[in-house]
TORKOL-4160 file (C-alpha; in steps of 0.2 Angstrom, whole numbers, padded with zeros to 4 digits, m for minus):
189
<pt num="1" X="0000" Y="m0002" Z="0000"/>
<pt num="2" X="0005" Y="0016" Z="m0004"/>
<pt num="3" X="0011" Y="0032" Z="0008"/>
<pt num="4" X="m0002" Y="0047" Z="0008"/>
<pt num="5" X="0005" Y="0063" Z="0005"/>
<pt num="6" X="0006" Y="0074" Z="0018"/>
<pt num="7" X="m0003" Y="0092" Z="0015"/>
<pt num="8" X="0014" Y="0100" Z="0020"/>
<pt num="9" X="0027" Y="0089" Z="0012"/>
<pt num="10" X="0038" Y="0098" Z="m0002"/>
<pt num="11" X="0030" Y="0085" Z="m0015"/>
<pt num="12" X="0012" Y="0093" Z="m0012"/>
<pt num="13" X="0016" Y="0110" Z="m0011"/>
<pt num="14" X="0024" Y="0108" Z="m0028"/>
<pt num="15" X="0009" Y="0100" Z="m0034"/>
<pt num="16" X="m0001" Y="0116" Z="m0025"/>
<pt num="17" X="0007" Y="0128" Z="m0036"/>
<pt num="18" X="0009" Y="0120" Z="m0053"/>
<pt num="19" X="m0009" Y="0114" Z="m0056"/>
<pt num="20" X="m0020" Y="0127" Z="m0044"/>
<pt num="21" X="m0013" Y="0142" Z="m0049"/>
<pt num="22" X="m0017" Y="0141" Z="m0067"/>
<pt num="23" X="m0034" Y="0133" Z="m0064"/>
<pt num="24" X="m0042" Y="0145" Z="m0051"/>
<pt num="25" X="m0036" Y="0160" Z="m0062"/>
<pt num="26" X="m0047" Y="0151" Z="m0075"/>
<pt num="27" X="m0062" Y="0152" Z="m0066"/>
<pt num="28" X="m0063" Y="0169" Z="m0062"/>
<pt num="29" X="m0072" Y="0183" Z="m0070"/>
<pt num="30" X="m0059" Y="0196" Z="m0078"/>
<pt num="31" X="m0060" Y="0212" Z="m0067"/>
<pt num="32" X="m0062" Y="0229" Z="m0075"/>
<pt num="33" X="m0054" Y="0244" Z="m0068"/>
<pt num="34" X="m0067" Y="0252" Z="m0060"/>
<pt num="35" X="m0059" Y="0257" Z="m0044"/>
<pt num="36" X="m0053" Y="0275" Z="m0047"/>
<pt num="37" X="m0050" Y="0281" Z="m0027"/>
<pt num="38" X="m0034" Y="0268" Z="m0027"/>
<pt num="39" X="m0028" Y="0278" Z="m0041"/>
<pt num="40" X="m0033" Y="0294" Z="m0035"/>
<pt num="41" X="m0023" Y="0290" Z="m0019"/>
<pt num="42" X="m0009" Y="0285" Z="m0027"/>
<pt num="43" X="m0007" Y="0299" Z="m0039"/>
<pt num="44" X="m0009" Y="0311" Z="m0024"/>
<pt num="45" X="0005" Y="0305" Z="m0013"/>
<pt num="46" X="0016" Y="0303" Z="m0028"/>
<pt num="47" X="0013" Y="0322" Z="m0032"/>
<pt num="48" X="0014" Y="0326" Z="m0015"/>
<pt num="49" X="0030" Y="0317" Z="m0012"/>
<pt num="50" X="0037" Y="0325" Z="m0030"/>
<pt num="51" X="0033" Y="0345" Z="m0022"/>
<pt num="52" X="0041" Y="0340" Z="m0006"/>
<pt num="53" X="0057" Y="0335" Z="m0015"/>
<pt num="54" X="0058" Y="0352" Z="m0025"/>
<pt num="55" X="0056" Y="0360" Z="m0009"/>
<pt num="56" X="0068" Y="0350" Z="m0002"/>
<pt num="57" X="0080" Y="0354" Z="m0016"/>
<pt num="58" X="0076" Y="0373" Z="m0018"/>
<pt num="59" X="0085" Y="0374" Z="0002"/>
<pt num="60" X="0099" Y="0362" Z="m0002"/>
<pt num="61" X="0102" Y="0374" Z="m0016"/>
<pt num="62" X="0102" Y="0389" Z="m0003"/>
<pt num="63" X="0111" Y="0381" Z="0008"/>
<pt num="64" X="0127" Y="0378" Z="m0006"/>
<pt num="65" X="0137" Y="0394" Z="m0009"/>
<pt num="66" X="0138" Y="0399" Z="m0025"/>
<pt num="67" X="0151" Y="0407" Z="m0034"/>
<pt num="68" X="0141" Y="0424" Z="m0033"/>
<pt num="69" X="0137" Y="0421" Z="m0014"/>
<pt num="70" X="0152" Y="0417" Z="m0010"/>
<pt num="71" X="0161" Y="0431" Z="m0019"/>
<pt num="72" X="0152" Y="0442" Z="m0009"/>
<pt num="73" X="0156" Y="0436" Z="0009"/>
<pt num="74" X="0173" Y="0436" Z="0006"/>
<pt num="75" X="0171" Y="0454" Z="m0001"/>
<pt num="76" X="0161" Y="0458" Z="0015"/>
<pt num="77" X="0174" Y="0450" Z="0026"/>
<pt num="78" X="0189" Y="0459" Z="0016"/>
<pt num="79" X="0180" Y="0477" Z="0020"/>
<pt num="80" X="0177" Y="0472" Z="0038"/>
<pt num="81" X="0195" Y="0466" Z="0042"/>
<pt num="82" X="0202" Y="0482" Z="0031"/>
<pt num="83" X="0190" Y="0492" Z="0045"/>
<pt num="84" X="0197" Y="0483" Z="0058"/>
<pt num="85" X="0216" Y="0487" Z="0051"/>
<pt num="86" X="0212" Y="0506" Z="0050"/>
<pt num="87" X="0204" Y="0507" Z="0067"/>
<pt num="88" X="0221" Y="0498" Z="0075"/>
<pt num="89" X="0233" Y="0508" Z="0063"/>
<pt num="90" X="0223" Y="0524" Z="0069"/>
<pt num="91" X="0225" Y="0519" Z="0087"/>
<pt num="92" X="0243" Y="0517" Z="0084"/>
<pt num="93" X="0248" Y="0533" Z="0076"/>
<pt num="94" X="0236" Y="0543" Z="0090"/>
<pt num="95" X="0249" Y="0537" Z="0103"/>
<pt num="96" X="0263" Y="0540" Z="0095"/>
<pt num="97" X="0257" Y="0556" Z="0090"/>
<pt num="98" X="0256" Y="0558" Z="0109"/>
<pt num="99" X="0273" Y="0550" Z="0111"/>
<pt num="100" X="0282" Y="0562" Z="0098"/>
<pt num="101" X="0272" Y="0576" Z="0105"/>
<pt num="102" X="0278" Y="0575" Z="0122"/>
<pt num="103" X="0294" Y="0570" Z="0116"/>
<pt num="104" X="0298" Y="0586" Z="0107"/>
<pt num="105" X="0291" Y="0596" Z="0123"/>
<pt num="106" X="0305" Y="0587" Z="0133"/>
<pt num="107" X="0318" Y="0590" Z="0120"/>
<pt num="108" X="0313" Y="0608" Z="0120"/>
<pt num="109" X="0312" Y="0610" Z="0138"/>
<pt num="110" X="0331" Y="0601" Z="0138"/>
<pt num="111" X="0336" Y="0612" Z="0126"/>
<pt num="112" X="0328" Y="0630" Z="0134"/>
<pt num="113" X="0337" Y="0622" Z="0152"/>
<pt num="114" X="0354" Y="0621" Z="0143"/>
<pt num="115" X="0353" Y="0637" Z="0136"/>
<pt num="116" X="0347" Y="0644" Z="0151"/>
<pt num="117" X="0364" Y="0636" Z="0161"/>
<pt num="118" X="0375" Y="0643" Z="0148"/>
<pt num="119" X="0369" Y="0661" Z="0146"/>
<pt num="120" X="0369" Y="0661" Z="0166"/>
<pt num="121" X="0387" Y="0655" Z="0163"/>
<pt num="122" X="0393" Y="0666" Z="0150"/>
<pt num="123" X="0385" Y="0681" Z="0161"/>
<pt num="124" X="0393" Y="0677" Z="0177"/>
<pt num="125" X="0409" Y="0675" Z="0166"/>
<pt num="126" X="0407" Y="0691" Z="0159"/>
<pt num="127" X="0404" Y="0698" Z="0176"/>
<pt num="128" X="0423" Y="0690" Z="0184"/>
<pt num="129" X="0431" Y="0694" Z="0169"/>
<pt num="130" X="0426" Y="0715" Z="0173"/>
<pt num="131" X="0430" Y="0711" Z="0193"/>
<pt num="132" X="0446" Y="0703" Z="0187"/>
<pt num="133" X="0450" Y="0718" Z="0176"/>
<pt num="134" X="0444" Y="0731" Z="0188"/>
<pt num="135" X="0456" Y="0722" Z="0201"/>
<pt num="136" X="0470" Y="0721" Z="0190"/>
<pt num="137" X="0468" Y="0740" Z="0184"/>
<pt num="138" X="0467" Y="0745" Z="0203"/>
<pt num="139" X="0482" Y="0735" Z="0208"/>
<pt num="140" X="0495" Y="0743" Z="0193"/>
<pt num="141" X="0487" Y="0760" Z="0200"/>
<pt num="142" X="0493" Y="0754" Z="0217"/>
<pt num="143" X="0509" Y="0750" Z="0213"/>
<pt num="144" X="0512" Y="0765" Z="0203"/>
<pt num="145" X="0508" Y="0777" Z="0218"/>
<pt num="146" X="0517" Y="0767" Z="0232"/>
<pt num="147" X="0534" Y="0766" Z="0220"/>
<pt num="148" X="0532" Y="0785" Z="0219"/>
<pt num="149" X="0528" Y="0790" Z="0235"/>
<pt num="150" X="0532" Y="0778" Z="0248"/>
<pt num="151" X="0523" Y="0791" Z="0259"/>
<pt num="152" X="0512" Y="0789" Z="0274"/>
<pt num="153" X="0503" Y="0803" Z="0266"/>
<pt num="154" X="0502" Y="0794" Z="0251"/>
<pt num="155" X="0494" Y="0777" Z="0256"/>
<pt num="156" X="0480" Y="0789" Z="0266"/>
<pt num="157" X="0478" Y="0797" Z="0251"/>
<pt num="158" X="0477" Y="0781" Z="0239"/>
<pt num="159" X="0464" Y="0775" Z="0253"/>
<pt num="160" X="0453" Y="0788" Z="0249"/>
<pt num="161" X="0456" Y="0786" Z="0231"/>
<pt num="162" X="0450" Y="0769" Z="0233"/>
<pt num="163" X="0432" Y="0772" Z="0243"/>
<pt num="164" X="0429" Y="0785" Z="0230"/>
<pt num="165" X="0432" Y="0774" Z="0214"/>
<pt num="166" X="0422" Y="0760" Z="0225"/>
<pt num="167" X="0408" Y="0769" Z="0225"/>
<pt num="168" X="0409" Y="0778" Z="0209"/>
<pt num="169" X="0418" Y="0764" Z="0199"/>
<pt num="170" X="0407" Y="0764" Z="0180"/>
<pt num="171" X="0410" Y="0747" Z="0173"/>
<pt num="172" X="0421" Y="0752" Z="0156"/>
<pt num="173" X="0416" Y="0739" Z="0141"/>
<pt num="174" X="0430" Y="0725" Z="0141"/>
<pt num="175" X="0426" Y="0714" Z="0131"/>
<pt num="176" X="0431" Y="0695" Z="0134"/>
<pt num="177" X="0442" Y="0685" Z="0125"/>
<pt num="178" X="0441" Y="0671" Z="0117"/>
<pt num="179" X="0445" Y="0658" Z="0127"/>
<pt num="180" X="0447" Y="0645" Z="0113"/>
<pt num="181" X="0461" Y="0657" Z="0104"/>
<pt num="182" X="0472" Y="0656" Z="0119"/>
<pt num="183" X="0472" Y="0636" Z="0115"/>
<pt num="184" X="0488" Y="0629" Z="0105"/>
<pt num="185" X="0485" Y="0627" Z="0087"/>
<pt num="186" X="0485" Y="0607" Z="0084"/>
<pt num="187" X="0484" Y="0603" Z="0065"/>
<pt num="188" X="0485" Y="0585" Z="0060"/>
<pt num="189" X="0493" Y="0585" Z="0041"/>
């Protein structure tokens, strides 16, 4: 006796696939395309997806850097950098101008103080030269009178003359000698 084919076996499955599918399709009536709602839903979904894709593409293109936008951004950044550099340069020049003005005023002060010092030194030297010249003249007069007279009376007269000269001494214009002219000439030849 032959064994029954179980319905879950491989042979049963192969038999069902080969024999049943064509028979069932032949018996069924042909379906007409009367269901339009399905088609409309699919087309609407397709149109929505196309619209969303188009919108996404526009957003992506806005996020992309085009050549013109890139050049505009670079030009803007260059202008900002130039402005910052100009501001820094102006700050530095303002600081330098202040420093220069201070140094010029210090130099003028030093020069004027040095000049004033030399002026006072020159004036004191002129006074000393005048005093020395007057003393030298007085000594010469004193020596000449002492040699001539040799008397006490002469000395008394000299003392009285000395008192008169000290009260009535008028400085004579004695030109001071150039002190550099007194130095020996050292010329390298």
